[in-house]
Biopython code that builds the backbone (N, CA, C, O; Angstrom):
import numpy as np
from Bio.PDB.StructureBuilder import StructureBuilder

atoms = [
    (1, "THR", "N", (-7.583, 25.993, 5.404)),
    (1, "THR", "CA", (-6.482, 25.151, 5.848)),
    (1, "THR", "C", (-6.715, 24.624, 7.262)),
    (1, "THR", "O", (-6.290, 23.521, 7.606)),
    (2, "GLU", "N", (-7.393, 25.426, 8.070)),
    (2, "GLU", "CA", (-7.717, 24.957, 9.423)),
    (2, "GLU", "C", (-8.671, 23.771, 9.361)),
    (2, "GLU", "O", (-8.556, 22.816, 10.128)),
    (3, "ARG", "N", (-9.614, 23.856, 8.430)),
    (3, "ARG", "CA", (-10.559, 22.754, 8.252)),
    (3, "ARG", "C", (-9.839, 21.500, 7.763)),
    (3, "ARG", "O", (-10.147, 20.391, 8.199)),
    (4, "GLY", "N", (-8.880, 21.682, 6.858)),
    (4, "GLY", "CA", (-8.094, 20.555, 6.361)),
    (4, "GLY", "C", (-7.299, 19.892, 7.464)),
    (4, "GLY", "O", (-7.201, 18.666, 7.522)),
    (5, "ALA", "N", (-6.729, 20.704, 8.341)),
    (5, "ALA", "CA", (-5.964, 20.156, 9.466)),
    (5, "ALA", "C", (-6.872, 19.375, 10.403)),
    (5, "ALA", "O", (-6.489, 18.323, 10.915)),
    (6, "LEU", "N", (-8.068, 19.889, 10.624)),
    (6, "LEU", "CA", (-9.031, 19.203, 11.487)),
    (6, "LEU", "C", (-9.479, 17.887, 10.855)),
    (6, "LEU", "O", (-9.558, 16.867, 11.540)),
    (7, "LEU", "N", (-9.770, 17.902, 9.564)),
    (7, "LEU", "CA", (-10.158, 16.666, 8.868)),
    (7, "LEU", "C", (-9.033, 15.634, 8.924)),
    (7, "LEU", "O", (-9.272, 14.454, 9.178)),
    (8, "LYS", "N", (-7.817, 16.090, 8.686)),
    (8, "LYS", "CA", (-6.668, 15.176, 8.705)),
    (8, "LYS", "C", (-6.507, 14.546, 10.088)),
    (8, "LYS", "O", (-6.307, 13.337, 10.199)),
    (9, "TYR", "N", (-6.593, 15.351, 11.128)),
    (9, "TYR", "CA", (-6.469, 14.849, 12.492)),
    (9, "TYR", "C", (-7.582, 13.837, 12.791)),
    (9, "TYR", "O", (-7.325, 12.770, 13.349)),
    (10, "THR", "N", (-8.796, 14.176, 12.422)),
    (10, "THR", "CA", (-9.950, 13.302, 12.688)),
    (10, "THR", "C", (-9.793, 11.956, 11.993)),
    (10, "THR", "O", (-10.010, 10.908, 12.602)),
    (11, "VAL", "N", (-9.418, 11.985, 10.724)),
    (11, "VAL", "CA", (-9.254, 10.733, 9.979)),
    (11, "VAL", "C", (-8.156, 9.882, 10.608)),
    (11, "VAL", "O", (-8.325, 8.673, 10.766)),
    (12, "LYS", "N", (-7.030, 10.504, 10.967)),
    (12, "LYS", "CA", (-5.937, 9.748, 11.582)),
    (12, "LYS", "C", (-6.386, 9.101, 12.891)),
    (12, "LYS", "O", (-6.044, 7.949, 13.156)),
    (13, "GLU", "N", (-7.137, 9.816, 13.699)),
    (13, "GLU", "CA", (-7.626, 9.258, 14.963)),
    (13, "GLU", "C", (-8.598, 8.110, 14.720)),
    (13, "GLU", "O", (-8.530, 7.086, 15.400)),
    (14, "LEU", "N", (-9.496, 8.270, 13.762)),
    (14, "LEU", "CA", (-10.443, 7.198, 13.445)),
    (14, "LEU", "C", (-9.723, 5.968, 12.908)),
    (14, "LEU", "O", (-10.111, 4.837, 13.204)),
    (15, "MET", "N", (-8.688, 6.185, 12.128)),
    (15, "MET", "CA", (-7.937, 5.061, 11.560)),
    (15, "MET", "C", (-7.221, 4.253, 12.634)),
    (15, "MET", "O", (-6.978, 3.061, 12.448)),
    (16, "LYS", "N", (-6.887, 4.872, 13.731)),
    (16, "LYS", "CA", (-6.218, 4.154, 14.823)),
    (16, "LYS", "C", (-7.129, 3.098, 15.430)),
    (16, "LYS", "O", (-6.669, 2.017, 15.798)),
    (17, "ASN", "N", (-8.404, 3.401, 15.536)),
    (17, "ASN", "CA", (-9.334, 2.522, 16.234)),
    (17, "ASN", "C", (-10.207, 1.667, 15.318)),
    (17, "ASN", "O", (-10.514, 0.520, 15.644)),
    (18, "HIS", "N", (-10.600, 2.213, 14.190)),
    (18, "HIS", "CA", (-11.540, 1.515, 13.306)),
    (18, "HIS", "C", (-11.177, 1.719, 11.838)),
    (18, "HIS", "O", (-11.929, 2.364, 11.107)),
    (19, "PRO", "N", (-10.049, 1.187, 11.392)),
    (19, "PRO", "CA", (-9.623, 1.473, 10.017)),
    (19, "PRO", "C", (-10.599, 1.002, 8.942)),
    (19, "PRO", "O", (-10.868, 1.738, 7.993)),
    (20, "GLY", "N", (-11.121, -0.187, 9.073)),
    (20, "GLY", "CA", (-12.041, -0.709, 8.056)),
    (20, "GLY", "C", (-13.316, 0.099, 7.951)),
    (20, "GLY", "O", (-13.737, 0.472, 6.856)),
    (21, "LYS", "N", (-13.930, 0.368, 9.090)),
    (21, "LYS", "CA", (-15.155, 1.161, 9.096)),
    (21, "LYS", "C", (-14.902, 2.578, 8.608)),
    (21, "LYS", "O", (-15.712, 3.146, 7.876)),
    (22, "THR", "N", (-13.772, 3.145, 9.016)),
    (22, "THR", "CA", (-13.450, 4.512, 8.628)),
    (22, "THR", "C", (-13.335, 4.627, 7.114)),
    (22, "THR", "O", (-13.926, 5.521, 6.509)),
    (23, "ILE", "N", (-12.579, 3.728, 6.504)),
    (23, "ILE", "CA", (-12.408, 3.785, 5.052)),
    (23, "ILE", "C", (-13.736, 3.573, 4.342)),
    (23, "ILE", "O", (-14.016, 4.249, 3.352)),
    (24, "SER", "N", (-14.550, 2.660, 4.822)),
    (24, "SER", "CA", (-15.852, 2.429, 4.200)),
    (24, "SER", "C", (-16.713, 3.689, 4.232)),
    (24, "SER", "O", (-17.365, 4.029, 3.245)),
    (25, "HIS", "N", (-16.709, 4.370, 5.360)),
    (25, "HIS", "CA", (-17.500, 5.606, 5.472)),
    (25, "HIS", "C", (-16.917, 6.717, 4.602)),
    (25, "HIS", "O", (-17.661, 7.460, 3.962)),
    (26, "LEU", "N", (-15.601, 6.831, 4.578)),
    (26, "LEU", "CA", (-14.971, 7.864, 3.752)),
    (26, "LEU", "C", (-15.256, 7.626, 2.273)),
    (26, "LEU", "O", (-15.447, 8.577, 1.514)),
    (27, "ASP", "N", (-15.286, 6.380, 1.868)),
    (27, "ASP", "CA", (-15.540, 6.037, 0.469)),
    (27, "ASP", "C", (-16.934, 6.456, 0.036)),
    (27, "ASP", "O", (-17.182, 6.626, -1.158)),
    (28, "GLU", "N", (-17.846, 6.627, 0.983)),
    (28, "GLU", "CA", (-19.221, 7.008, 0.674)),
    (28, "GLU", "C", (-19.464, 8.515, 0.703)),
    (28, "GLU", "O", (-20.582, 8.963, 0.448)),
    (29, "LEU", "N", (-18.431, 9.304, 1.012)),
    (29, "LEU", "CA", (-18.598, 10.759, 1.030)),
    (29, "LEU", "C", (-19.031, 11.238, -0.351)),
    (29, "LEU", "O", (-18.518, 10.769, -1.367)),
    (30, "ARG", "N", (-19.959, 12.156, -0.382)),
    (30, "ARG", "CA", (-20.494, 12.644, -1.658)),
    (30, "ARG", "C", (-19.612, 13.718, -2.296)),
    (30, "ARG", "O", (-19.543, 13.816, -3.522)),
    (31, "ASP", "N", (-18.951, 14.507, -1.487)),
    (31, "ASP", "CA", (-18.086, 15.563, -2.003)),
    (31, "ASP", "C", (-16.777, 14.926, -2.478)),
    (31, "ASP", "O", (-16.014, 14.414, -1.659)),
    (32, "PRO", "N", (-16.505, 14.948, -3.784)),
    (32, "PRO", "CA", (-15.317, 14.253, -4.292)),
    (32, "PRO", "C", (-14.001, 14.814, -3.763)),
    (32, "PRO", "O", (-13.040, 14.064, -3.590)),
    (33, "VAL", "N", (-13.939, 16.104, -3.507)),
    (33, "VAL", "CA", (-12.711, 16.698, -2.988)),
    (33, "VAL", "C", (-12.450, 16.218, -1.567)),
    (33, "VAL", "O", (-11.336, 15.808, -1.244)),
    (34, "GLN", "N", (-13.478, 16.268, -0.714)),
    (34, "GLN", "CA", (-13.323, 15.789, 0.658)),
    (34, "GLN", "C", (-13.052, 14.298, 0.679)),
    (34, "GLN", "O", (-12.228, 13.828, 1.463)),
    (35, "ARG", "N", (-13.737, 13.549, -0.174)),
    (35, "ARG", "CA", (-13.559, 12.093, -0.233)),
    (35, "ARG", "C", (-12.102, 11.765, -0.540)),
    (35, "ARG", "O", (-11.478, 10.974, 0.167)),
    (36, "THR", "N", (-11.562, 12.370, -1.592)),
    (36, "THR", "CA", (-10.182, 12.094, -1.979)),
    (36, "THR", "C", (-9.209, 12.521, -0.894)),
    (36, "THR", "O", (-8.290, 11.773, -0.560)),
    (37, "PHE", "N", (-9.396, 13.712, -0.338)),
    (37, "PHE", "CA", (-8.514, 14.205, 0.718)),
    (37, "PHE", "C", (-8.483, 13.233, 1.893)),
    (37, "PHE", "O", (-7.414, 12.851, 2.368)),
    (38, "CYS", "N", (-9.658, 12.843, 2.351)),
    (38, "CYS", "CA", (-9.741, 11.953, 3.514)),
    (38, "CYS", "C", (-9.181, 10.569, 3.211)),
    (38, "CYS", "O", (-8.523, 9.971, 4.062)),
    (39, "LEU", "N", (-9.433, 10.057, 2.018)),
    (39, "LEU", "CA", (-8.897, 8.744, 1.662)),
    (39, "LEU", "C", (-7.373, 8.774, 1.529)),
    (39, "LEU", "O", (-6.709, 7.788, 1.848)),
    (40, "VAL", "N", (-6.816, 9.882, 1.066)),
    (40, "VAL", "CA", (-5.360, 10.004, 1.003)),
    (40, "VAL", "C", (-4.774, 9.938, 2.414)),
    (40, "VAL", "O", (-3.760, 9.278, 2.639)),
    (41, "VAL", "N", (-5.414, 10.620, 3.356)),
    (41, "VAL", "CA", (-4.966, 10.577, 4.758)),
    (41, "VAL", "C", (-5.094, 9.152, 5.289)),
    (41, "VAL", "O", (-4.208, 8.668, 5.994)),
    (42, "ALA", "N", (-6.186, 8.486, 4.955)),
    (42, "ALA", "CA", (-6.396, 7.106, 5.409)),
    (42, "ALA", "C", (-5.319, 6.179, 4.847)),
    (42, "ALA", "O", (-4.825, 5.302, 5.555)),
    (43, "VAL", "N", (-4.957, 6.369, 3.586)),
    (43, "VAL", "CA", (-3.906, 5.558, 2.962)),
    (43, "VAL", "C", (-2.579, 5.790, 3.682)),
    (43, "VAL", "O", (-1.841, 4.843, 3.954)),
    (44, "GLU", "N", (-2.282, 7.045, 3.987)),
    (44, "GLU", "CA", (-1.053, 7.352, 4.739)),
    (44, "GLU", "C", (-1.054, 6.628, 6.085)),
    (44, "GLU", "O", (-0.032, 6.091, 6.511)),
    (45, "SER", "N", (-2.204, 6.620, 6.744)),
    (45, "SER", "CA", (-2.319, 5.965, 8.046)),
    (45, "SER", "C", (-2.107, 4.462, 7.922)),
    (45, "SER", "O", (-1.445, 3.852, 8.762)),
    (46, "LEU", "N", (-2.668, 3.868, 6.877)),
    (46, "LEU", "CA", (-2.479, 2.435, 6.658)),
    (46, "LEU", "C", (-1.002, 2.112, 6.436)),
    (46, "LEU", "O", (-0.486, 1.130, 6.970)),
    (47, "ARG", "N", (-0.342, 2.929, 5.661)),
    (47, "ARG", "CA", (1.083, 2.698, 5.405)),
    (47, "ARG", "C", (1.901, 2.803, 6.687)),
    (47, "ARG", "O", (2.798, 1.995, 6.924)),
    (48, "LYS", "N", (1.592, 3.790, 7.503)),
    (48, "LYS", "CA", (2.311, 3.954, 8.774)),
    (48, "LYS", "C", (2.074, 2.773, 9.705)),
    (48, "LYS", "O", (2.945, 2.419, 10.501)),
    (49, "ALA", "N", (0.892, 2.163, 9.605)),
    (49, "ALA", "CA", (0.560, 1.024, 10.449)),
    (49, "ALA", "C", (1.131, -0.278, 9.893)),
    (49, "ALA", "O", (1.020, -1.326, 10.528)),
    (50, "GLY", "N", (1.740, -0.214, 8.713)),
    (50, "GLY", "CA", (2.333, -1.410, 8.127)),
    (50, "GLY", "C", (1.402, -2.205, 7.235)),
    (50, "GLY", "O", (1.757, -3.297, 6.793)),
    (51, "ALA", "N", (0.231, -1.685, 6.965)),
    (51, "ALA", "CA", (-0.741, -2.372, 6.112)),
    (51, "ALA", "C", (-0.544, -1.911, 4.662)),
    (51, "ALA", "O", (-1.430, -1.301, 4.062)),
    (52, "THR", "N", (0.629, -2.214, 4.122)),
    (52, "THR", "CA", (0.974, -1.682, 2.805)),
    (52, "THR", "C", (0.124, -2.247, 1.674)),
    (52, "THR", "O", (-0.181, -1.538, 0.716)),
    (53, "GLU", "N", (-0.255, -3.497, 1.774)),
    (53, "GLU", "CA", (-1.076, -4.091, 0.712)),
    (53, "GLU", "C", (-2.422, -3.388, 0.617)),
    (53, "GLU", "O", (-2.864, -3.031, -0.475)),
    (54, "GLU", "N", (-3.080, -3.188, 1.767)),
    (54, "GLU", "CA", (-4.357, -2.487, 1.789)),
    (54, "GLU", "C", (-4.188, -1.040, 1.339)),
    (54, "GLU", "O", (-5.023, -0.509, 0.607)),
    (55, "ALA", "N", (-3.105, -0.408, 1.780)),
    (55, "ALA", "CA", (-2.839, 0.977, 1.390)),
    (55, "ALA", "C", (-2.667, 1.085, -0.118)),
    (55, "ALA", "O", (-3.196, 2.004, -0.743)),
    (56, "ASP", "N", (-1.934, 0.155, -0.697)),
    (56, "ASP", "CA", (-1.719, 0.173, -2.146)),
    (56, "ASP", "C", (-3.025, -0.016, -2.910)),
    (56, "ASP", "O", (-3.243, 0.626, -3.938)),
    (57, "GLU", "N", (-3.894, -0.895, -2.411)),
    (57, "GLU", "CA", (-5.192, -1.118, -3.051)),
    (57, "GLU", "C", (-6.022, 0.161, -3.050)),
    (57, "GLU", "O", (-6.592, 0.540, -4.073)),
    (58, "TRP", "N", (-6.088, 0.820, -1.902)),
    (58, "TRP", "CA", (-6.865, 2.057, -1.813)),
    (58, "TRP", "C", (-6.220, 3.173, -2.608)),
    (58, "TRP", "O", (-6.925, 3.988, -3.204)),
    (59, "ALA", "N", (-4.908, 3.231, -2.633)),
    (59, "ALA", "CA", (-4.224, 4.265, -3.424)),
    (59, "ALA", "C", (-4.572, 4.110, -4.907)),
    (59, "ALA", "O", (-4.815, 5.099, -5.599)),
    (60, "ARG", "N", (-4.596, 2.877, -5.382)),
    (60, "ARG", "CA", (-4.990, 2.644, -6.773)),
    (60, "ARG", "C", (-6.446, 3.042, -6.995)),
    (60, "ARG", "O", (-6.778, 3.623, -8.028)),
    (61, "ALA", "N", (-7.308, 2.739, -6.043)),
    (61, "ALA", "CA", (-8.733, 3.036, -6.176)),
    (61, "ALA", "C", (-9.001, 4.533, -6.264)),
    (61, "ALA", "O", (-9.943, 4.962, -6.929)),
    (62, "ILE", "N", (-8.179, 5.320, -5.598)),
    (62, "ILE", "CA", (-8.400, 6.776, -5.628)),
    (62, "ILE", "C", (-7.486, 7.467, -6.634)),
    (62, "ILE", "O", (-7.472, 8.694, -6.731)),
    (63, "GLY", "N", (-6.725, 6.672, -7.380)),
    (63, "GLY", "CA", (-5.871, 7.223, -8.414)),
    (63, "GLY", "C", (-4.634, 7.918, -7.909)),
    (63, "GLY", "O", (-4.120, 8.828, -8.558)),
    (64, "GLU", "N", (-4.149, 7.499, -6.755)),
    (64, "GLU", "CA", (-2.951, 8.112, -6.163)),
    (64, "GLU", "C", (-1.704, 7.517, -6.746)),
    (64, "GLU", "O", (-0.599, 7.908, -6.370)),
]
sb = StructureBuilder()
sb.init_structure("model")
sb.init_model(0)
sb.init_chain("A")
sb.init_seg("    ")
for serial, (resi, resn, name, xyz) in enumerate(atoms, 1):
    if name == "N":
        sb.init_residue(resn, " ", resi, " ")
    sb.init_atom(name, np.array(xyz, "f"), 0.0, 1.0, " ", f" {name:<3s}", serial, name[0])
structure = sb.get_structure()
């Protein structure tokens, strides 16, 4: 759970500065569990930033 909290914090911070690059890199993660977890956090960040259309697209892509 500590690792999950660290991953969540890291993704949120990256999304603040480089959302497009961050999502592209997360999408390339090989571990499907980490990939999905991080992309869910990224989608949450997009929604909070008001980018609902992009968030909805990524949510569909990851089956959320």
